[in-house]
C-alpha positions as CSV (number, residue, x, y, z in Angstrom):
1,M,41.7,17.7,-70.6
2,R,38.3,18.7,-69.2
3,V,37.1,15.1,-69.1
4,M,40.3,14.0,-67.4
5,S,39.8,16.8,-64.8
6,I,36.3,15.7,-64.1
7,C,37.4,12.1,-63.7
8,R,40.1,13.1,-61.3
9,C,37.5,15.1,-59.2
10,V,35.1,12.1,-59.1
11,A,37.9,9.8,-58.1
12,A,39.0,12.2,-55.4
13,V,35.5,12.5,-54.0
14,G,35.1,8.7,-54.0
15,F,38.4,8.3,-52.2
16,C,37.3,10.8,-49.5
17,V,33.9,9.0,-49.0
18,L,35.7,5.6,-48.7
19,A,38.3,7.1,-46.3
20,S,35.5,8.6,-44.2
21,A,33.6,5.3,-44.1
22,A,36.8,3.4,-43.1
23,R,37.6,6.0,-40.4
24,A,34.4,5.2,-38.4
25,D,34.7,8.2,-36.0
26,V,34.6,7.3,-32.3
27,K,31.1,7.9,-30.8
28,L,29.9,8.0,-27.2
29,A,26.7,6.3,-25.9
30,Q,23.7,8.5,-25.8
31,I,23.8,9.2,-22.0
32,F,27.1,11.1,-22.3
33,S,26.7,14.8,-23.1
34,D,27.7,18.2,-22.0
35,N,26.4,19.2,-18.5
36,M,26.5,15.6,-17.2
37,V,27.4,14.3,-13.8
38,L,29.7,11.3,-13.3
39,Q,29.5,9.2,-10.2
40,R,32.3,10.0,-7.7
41,N,34.5,7.5,-5.8
42,M,34.1,4.6,-8.2
43,K,35.4,3.4,-11.6
44,V,32.9,4.8,-14.0
45,P,32.2,3.1,-17.3
46,V,32.5,5.2,-20.4
47,W,31.5,3.4,-23.7
48,G,30.5,3.8,-27.3
49,Q,31.3,2.8,-30.9
50,A,34.4,3.1,-33.0
51,K,36.3,1.2,-35.8
52,P,37.1,-2.4,-34.8
53,G,40.5,-2.5,-33.2
54,E,40.6,1.3,-32.7
55,K,42.4,2.6,-29.6
56,I,40.3,5.0,-27.5
57,T,41.6,7.2,-24.7
58,V,39.2,8.7,-22.2
59,A,40.4,11.5,-19.9
60,I,39.0,13.8,-17.2
61,A,40.4,15.8,-14.3
62,G,43.9,14.2,-14.6
63,K,42.5,10.6,-14.8
64,Q,42.9,8.6,-18.0
65,A,41.8,5.2,-19.3
66,V,42.3,3.3,-22.5
67,A,40.0,0.9,-24.4
68,I,40.2,-1.1,-27.7
69,A,37.1,-1.5,-29.8
70,N,36.1,-5.1,-30.3
71,A,35.1,-6.8,-33.6
72,Q,31.7,-5.2,-33.4
73,G,33.1,-1.7,-32.9
74,E,32.1,-1.6,-29.2
75,W,34.4,-0.2,-26.6
76,M,34.3,0.5,-22.9
77,A,36.8,2.2,-20.6
78,K,36.7,2.4,-16.8
79,L,37.6,5.9,-15.6
80,G,38.6,7.0,-12.1
81,P,37.8,6.8,-9.3
82,L,36.9,10.5,-9.5
83,T,36.6,13.1,-6.8
84,A,33.5,15.3,-6.5
85,G,33.9,18.7,-8.2
86,G,34.1,20.4,-11.6
87,P,33.3,21.7,-14.0
88,H,35.6,19.5,-16.1
89,T,36.0,18.5,-19.7
90,L,35.7,14.9,-20.6
91,S,37.8,14.1,-23.7
92,V,37.5,11.0,-25.8
93,T,40.2,10.4,-28.4
94,G,40.4,7.9,-31.2
95,M,40.8,8.7,-34.9
96,N,38.9,11.8,-34.0
97,K,38.4,13.6,-30.7
98,L,35.3,14.5,-28.7
99,A,35.1,16.9,-25.8
100,L,32.2,17.2,-23.4
101,T,32.2,20.4,-21.4
102,N,30.7,21.5,-18.1
103,V,30.9,18.0,-16.7
104,L,30.6,17.5,-12.9
105,V,31.5,14.7,-10.6
106,G,29.2,13.9,-7.7
107,E,26.2,11.7,-6.8
108,V,24.1,10.1,-9.5
109,W,20.7,8.6,-8.9
110,L,18.3,6.8,-11.3
111,C,14.6,7.8,-10.6
112,S,12.1,5.4,-12.1
113,G,8.6,4.0,-11.9
114,Q,5.2,5.0,-13.2
115,S,3.1,8.2,-13.1
116,N,3.7,9.3,-9.5
117,M,7.4,9.4,-10.3
118,E,6.8,10.9,-13.8
119,F,4.5,13.6,-12.2
120,G,6.1,16.9,-13.2
121,M,6.9,20.2,-11.4
122,T,4.2,22.2,-13.0
123,Q,1.6,20.1,-11.2
124,V,3.1,19.9,-7.7
125,K,1.7,21.6,-4.7
126,D,2.9,25.3,-4.7
127,A,4.2,24.8,-8.2
128,Q,4.9,28.4,-9.0
129,A,7.1,29.0,-6.0
130,E,8.9,25.7,-6.3
131,I,9.7,26.3,-9.9
132,A,10.9,29.8,-9.3
133,G,13.3,28.5,-6.7
134,A,14.6,25.6,-8.8
135,N,17.9,27.2,-10.0
136,H,20.7,24.9,-8.8
137,P,23.7,24.8,-11.2
138,Q,25.2,21.9,-9.2
139,I,22.2,19.7,-9.9
140,R,21.9,18.2,-13.4
141,L,18.8,16.6,-15.0
142,Y,18.6,13.8,-17.5
143,P,15.0,13.7,-18.7
144,G,14.6,10.2,-20.4
145,R,12.4,9.6,-23.4
146,M,9.9,6.9,-22.8
147,S,8.9,4.1,-25.2
148,S,8.6,0.3,-25.2
149,A,10.6,-2.2,-27.3
150,A,10.6,-6.0,-27.9
151,S,14.4,-6.2,-27.4
152,P,17.1,-4.3,-25.5
153,Q,18.0,-1.0,-27.1
154,S,21.2,1.0,-27.1
155,R,19.4,4.4,-27.3
156,M,16.3,6.0,-26.1
157,P,14.1,7.6,-28.9
158,G,14.9,11.1,-30.0
159,E,17.5,13.4,-28.7
160,V,18.3,13.3,-25.0
161,A,20.9,15.4,-23.2
162,W,21.8,16.5,-19.7
163,Q,20.6,19.9,-18.5
164,E,21.4,22.2,-15.7
165,C,18.7,22.5,-13.1
166,T,16.9,25.8,-13.9
167,S,13.4,27.0,-13.5
168,Q,12.9,26.6,-17.2
169,N,14.3,23.1,-17.4
170,V,12.3,21.7,-14.5
171,A,9.1,22.9,-16.0
172,S,9.8,21.7,-19.5
173,G,9.1,18.3,-21.2
174,G,7.6,15.1,-19.9
175,W,4.3,15.1,-18.0
176,G,4.4,18.6,-16.7
177,G,8.1,18.9,-16.5
178,F,10.9,17.0,-14.7
179,S,9.9,14.6,-11.9
180,C,8.9,16.3,-8.7
181,V,9.9,13.4,-6.5
182,A,13.3,13.2,-8.2
183,Y,13.9,17.0,-7.9
184,F,13.0,17.2,-4.2
185,F,15.0,14.1,-3.4
186,G,18.1,15.5,-5.3
187,R,17.7,19.0,-3.8
188,A,17.6,17.6,-0.3
189,I,20.7,15.5,-0.9
190,H,22.6,18.4,-2.5
191,E,21.8,20.8,0.4
192,K,23.1,18.3,2.9
193,L,26.2,16.9,1.1
194,N,27.1,20.0,-0.9
195,V,28.3,18.0,-3.9
196,P,27.0,17.9,-7.4
197,I,23.9,15.8,-8.0
198,G,22.8,14.0,-11.2
199,L,19.2,12.9,-11.6
200,I,18.2,10.5,-14.3
201,E,14.5,10.3,-14.9
202,S,13.1,7.1,-16.5
203,A,9.4,6.8,-15.6
204,W,6.1,6.4,-17.5
205,G,2.6,6.3,-16.2
206,G,0.5,3.2,-16.5
207,T,3.4,0.8,-16.5
208,P,3.4,-2.5,-14.5
209,I,6.6,-3.7,-12.8
210,E,7.0,-6.6,-15.2
211,A,7.4,-4.0,-18.0
212,W,10.5,-2.8,-16.2
213,T,12.1,-6.2,-15.8
214,S,14.4,-7.9,-18.3
215,A,13.5,-11.0,-20.3
216,D,16.4,-12.8,-18.6
217,T,14.5,-12.6,-15.3
218,L,10.9,-12.8,-16.5
219,K,11.5,-16.1,-18.4
220,T,12.4,-17.7,-15.0
221,L,9.0,-16.7,-13.6
222,P,6.1,-19.1,-14.5
223,D,3.5,-16.2,-14.8
224,F,5.5,-14.6,-17.6
225,S,7.7,-17.1,-19.4
226,A,4.9,-18.0,-21.8
227,K,4.0,-14.4,-22.5
228,L,7.5,-13.6,-23.5
229,E,7.4,-16.2,-26.3
230,T,4.5,-14.3,-28.1
231,L,5.5,-10.8,-27.2
232,V,5.2,-8.3,-30.0
233,V,5.6,-4.6,-29.1
234,K,3.8,-2.1,-31.4
235,G,4.4,1.3,-30.0
236,L,3.0,3.4,-27.2
237,E,0.0,1.2,-26.4
238,D,2.4,-1.6,-25.3
239,R,3.8,0.2,-22.3
240,H,2.2,-2.6,-20.3
241,A,4.0,-5.4,-22.2
242,P,6.4,-7.5,-20.1
243,T,10.0,-6.3,-20.4
244,G,9.1,-3.5,-22.9
245,M,10.1,-0.6,-20.7
246,Y,13.3,-2.3,-19.5
247,N,14.3,-2.8,-23.2
248,A,13.7,0.8,-24.3
249,S,14.2,2.9,-21.1
250,I,16.6,1.1,-18.8
251,A,18.9,-0.9,-21.1
252,P,20.2,2.3,-22.8
253,L,21.4,3.5,-19.4
254,I,23.3,0.4,-18.4
255,P,26.1,0.4,-17.1
256,F,26.3,4.1,-16.5
257,G,27.8,4.7,-13.0
258,I,25.1,5.5,-10.4
259,R,24.9,5.6,-6.6
260,G,21.5,3.9,-6.6
261,V,17.8,4.0,-7.5
262,V,14.7,5.6,-6.1
263,W,11.5,3.9,-7.3
264,Y,7.8,4.9,-7.1
265,Q,5.5,2.4,-8.7
266,G,2.7,-0.1,-7.8
267,E,-0.6,1.3,-8.9
268,D,-0.6,-0.7,-12.1
269,N,0.0,-3.9,-10.1
270,V,-2.5,-3.1,-7.3
271,W,-4.8,-6.1,-8.0
272,R,-1.8,-8.5,-7.9
273,G,-0.2,-7.9,-4.5
274,Y,0.8,-11.6,-3.9
275,Q,2.5,-11.7,-7.3
276,Y,4.3,-8.5,-6.5
277,R,6.0,-10.2,-3.6
278,T,8.0,-12.1,-6.3
279,L,8.1,-9.5,-9.0
280,F,9.5,-6.6,-7.0
281,P,12.6,-8.2,-5.5
282,A,13.1,-10.0,-8.8
283,M,13.2,-6.7,-10.6
284,I,15.6,-5.1,-8.1
285,N,18.0,-8.1,-8.4
286,D,17.6,-8.0,-12.2
287,W,18.8,-4.4,-12.4
288,R,21.7,-5.0,-10.0
289,T,22.8,-8.0,-12.0
290,H,22.8,-6.1,-15.3
291,W,24.5,-3.0,-13.9
292,G,27.3,-5.0,-12.4
293,Q,27.8,-2.6,-9.5
294,G,26.8,-5.0,-6.8
295,D,23.8,-4.4,-4.5
296,F,23.5,-0.7,-5.0
297,P,21.0,1.2,-2.8
298,F,17.4,0.9,-3.8
299,G,14.8,3.2,-2.1
300,F,11.1,3.0,-2.9
301,V,7.8,4.6,-2.0
302,Q,5.1,2.5,-0.5
303,S,1.8,3.2,-2.3
304,P,-0.3,6.0,-0.9
305,P,-4.0,5.5,0.0
306,Y,-6.5,5.8,-2.9
307,H,-10.1,4.8,-3.3
308,H,-9.8,2.3,-6.2
309,G,-13.3,1.0,-5.5
310,R,-12.4,-2.7,-5.6
311,G,-12.6,-3.7,-2.0
312,L,-10.5,-3.0,1.1
313,S,-7.7,-5.5,0.8
314,W,-6.3,-4.9,-2.7
315,V,-4.2,-1.9,-2.0
316,A,-3.2,-3.2,1.5
317,E,-1.8,-6.4,-0.1
318,L,0.2,-4.5,-2.6
319,C,1.6,-2.3,0.2
320,E,2.3,-5.5,2.2
321,A,4.4,-6.9,-0.7
322,Q,6.4,-3.7,-0.6
323,L,6.9,-4.0,3.1
324,M,8.0,-7.6,2.7
325,T,10.6,-6.4,0.1
326,L,11.9,-4.0,2.7
327,K,12.2,-6.6,5.4
328,E,13.7,-9.3,3.2
329,G,15.8,-7.3,0.8
330,T,19.4,-6.2,0.9
331,N,20.3,-2.5,0.9
332,V,16.8,-1.4,0.3
333,G,14.7,1.4,1.9
334,M,11.0,2.2,2.0
335,V,9.2,5.5,2.8
336,V,5.6,5.5,3.9
337,T,3.2,8.1,2.5
338,R,-0.1,6.9,4.0
339,D,-0.5,10.3,5.7
340,I,0.2,12.5,2.6
341,G,-1.9,10.8,0.0
342,D,-5.3,11.8,-1.4
343,V,-7.9,9.1,-1.4
344,N,-9.7,10.9,-4.2
345,N,-6.6,11.5,-6.4
346,I,-4.3,8.7,-7.5
347,H,-1.6,11.5,-8.1
348,P,-1.3,13.4,-4.8
349,T,0.3,16.7,-5.3
350,N,2.5,16.8,-2.1
351,K,5.6,15.4,-3.7
352,K,8.0,17.5,-1.6
353,D,7.5,15.3,1.5
354,V,7.9,12.2,-0.6
355,G,11.3,13.3,-2.0
356,N,12.4,14.6,1.4
357,R,11.6,11.2,3.0
358,L,13.5,9.4,0.4
359,A,16.4,11.7,1.0
360,L,16.2,11.0,4.8
361,W,16.7,7.3,4.0
362,A,19.6,8.0,1.6
363,L,21.3,10.4,4.0
364,A,21.1,7.9,6.9
365,K,21.7,4.6,5.2
366,V,23.7,5.5,2.1
367,Y,25.7,8.5,3.3
368,G,26.0,7.4,6.9
369,D,24.3,10.1,8.9
370,N,23.5,7.9,11.9
371,K,21.8,10.6,13.8
372,L,18.9,10.8,11.5
373,V,15.6,9.1,12.1
374,Y,14.7,8.0,8.6
375,S,11.7,5.7,9.0
376,G,8.4,5.6,10.7
377,P,7.4,2.6,12.9
378,I,7.6,-0.8,11.4
379,Y,5.8,-3.7,13.0
380,K,8.2,-6.2,14.6
381,A,6.3,-8.7,16.9
382,M,3.2,-9.3,18.9
383,K,2.3,-10.9,22.2
384,V,-1.1,-12.0,23.5
385,E,-1.8,-10.7,27.0
386,G,-5.1,-12.1,28.1
387,G,-7.8,-10.4,26.0
388,K,-5.3,-8.0,24.5
389,I,-2.5,-8.0,22.0
390,R,0.7,-6.0,22.6
391,L,2.5,-4.9,19.4
392,Q,6.2,-4.1,19.2
393,F,7.9,-1.9,16.6
394,E,11.2,-1.0,15.1
395,H,12.1,2.6,14.2
396,C,10.2,4.2,17.1
397,G,12.6,7.2,17.1
398,T,12.2,9.1,20.3
399,G,8.8,7.6,20.9
400,L,5.4,6.7,19.5
401,I,2.6,9.2,19.1
402,A,-0.9,9.4,17.7
403,K,-1.5,12.0,14.9
404,D,-2.7,15.3,16.3
405,G,-3.0,13.8,19.8
406,K,-6.2,12.1,18.8
407,P,-7.0,8.4,19.5
408,L,-5.5,5.8,17.2
409,T,-7.8,4.6,14.5
410,D,-7.9,1.9,11.9
411,F,-6.8,-0.9,14.1
412,T,-8.8,-4.2,13.9
413,I,-8.6,-7.4,15.9
414,A,-9.7,-11.0,15.3
415,G,-10.0,-14.3,17.0
416,A,-9.5,-17.7,15.4
417,D,-12.7,-17.2,13.4
418,K,-10.8,-14.5,11.3
419,N,-13.7,-12.1,11.9
420,F,-12.0,-8.7,12.3
421,Q,-13.6,-6.1,14.6
422,P,-12.8,-2.4,15.1
423,A,-10.4,-2.2,18.0
424,K,-9.2,0.1,20.7
425,A,-5.5,0.9,20.4
426,E,-3.4,2.7,23.0
427,I,0.2,3.6,23.0
428,S,2.2,2.1,25.9
429,G,5.9,3.3,25.7
430,N,7.2,2.0,22.4
431,T,4.4,-0.5,22.1
432,V,0.7,-0.4,21.2
433,V,-1.9,-2.4,23.1
434,V,-5.0,-3.5,21.0
435,S,-8.3,-4.9,22.3
436,S,-12.0,-5.2,21.6
437,D,-15.0,-6.2,23.7
438,Q,-16.1,-8.3,20.7
439,V,-13.0,-10.5,20.7
440,A,-12.4,-12.3,23.9
441,V,-9.5,-14.5,22.7
442,P,-7.6,-12.4,20.1
443,V,-5.0,-14.0,17.7
444,A,-4.4,-11.3,15.1
445,V,-4.3,-7.5,14.6
446,R,-4.4,-5.4,11.4
447,Y,-3.6,-1.7,11.1
448,D,-4.5,0.7,8.3
449,W,-5.6,-2.4,6.3
450,G,-7.7,-0.7,3.6
451,E,-7.4,1.1,0.3
452,D,-8.4,4.6,1.6
453,T,-7.5,4.5,5.3
454,Q,-4.8,6.9,6.4
455,A,-2.0,6.7,9.0
456,T,-2.6,7.7,12.6
457,L,0.4,6.0,14.3
458,F,3.7,8.0,14.0
459,N,7.0,8.4,15.8
460,K,7.8,11.8,17.4
461,E,9.9,12.7,14.4
462,G,6.7,12.9,12.3
463,L,7.1,9.8,10.2
464,P,4.1,7.5,9.8
465,A,3.9,3.8,10.5
466,S,3.5,1.3,7.7
467,L,0.3,-0.6,7.5
468,F,0.7,-4.2,8.6
469,R,-1.0,-7.4,9.7
470,T,0.1,-10.0,12.2
471,D,-1.6,-12.9,10.4
472,D,-0.8,-14.6,7.1
473,W,-4.3,-15.7,6.2
474,P,-4.9,-15.8,2.4
475,G,-5.8,-12.5,0.8
476,V,-7.9,-11.4,-2.1
477,S,-5.0,-11.2,-4.6
478,V,-3.7,-14.7,-4.1
479,D,-4.9,-16.0,-7.5
480,A,-4.8,-12.6,-9.4
481,K,-2.4,-12.7,-12.4
């Protein structure tokens, strides 16, 4: 009798194990957790794993969607559109039921790039006061975990979950806490729109733009197709590897519903400005293609001045590539920080103005506040007038001014010999007239064309002009790879 009883127990345990294995409880993708924010006013994807053929029902705030797991156990439901508000409970029901609580609906932004985006709140200017005031229950933070991988991943390493924006949470984790740029950007949007804000941080210092681009795109670019064939990623040291960051730190987020992206990167590509002309728009289009949300807004920060010590034109040519992306891209925006950088510190601590300027762009161009002046002057055209050149600009706001009322500096002018000379520059209405006694027949002007020059031309709204040149003569980074 005792032996029979033991056998029955063993059989029962075995049956339970088999039943549990066959059940394959429904699971959500890593980015879904308590305290999250879902994007309003769009069909938001909700996805995960379940038993093949299993029916999954997803519901929130009176909205419901159904999905059937495919042969690989993958499922995805499109929920909504949803109206801003909350908190709500997101329920996911299959053979088991999941319930995520304290879920808000609002505006979600992905904040990505390298160290100046990763730069945390404990290091920002006036850090103590900023952290003390960072209690915003309607703002939620998703601090990504950074790594590199040889193929697209479904999860970031470790445990990652959404958090409420509190003084403690903004100062914890990462490189000195949550991204300063992301926080100030999100706070400014929240204060203006009064809707919940979700901020996803996915940024890592020392990473080139090709690391953030998928293999699908890189293999179409001659400079990288051969590298991908021999790519082997071996941990943290390979953050520079082409496509590695995309695989480990972007792919797990796709296709989570977002409003758009803000991006701060360029330092690791500073010697390859001409190549960046191709890489940057290629990466933007790459992300948009994989997300499948169309041409979502993409705002970025033009690199600040910094004394790299490799000659005057390297940084300028990288910034020029960013400016070209602004002019030629669709639904993109650029903020200039040439006035708030630090030529002796590659990580300037004034990140509040950076975030606020990104928010100005978003509020004006994404959220439709047409009254806002969101950009500094951008060079438009030139006209030779005798021995002078008159420059025309877009985004003059209510007028052009020189910083602190002092004379404009860092303008140079050249003739056909391409020999640039320091120039006199004077504001004339919404134009600038440039000349030099050393150049009798001018053909080209450059402004702020150096690695550690700083902006002196502004509009009256206090936004600096981007550096520019009127010529297209070959630069120092033409052959840099």
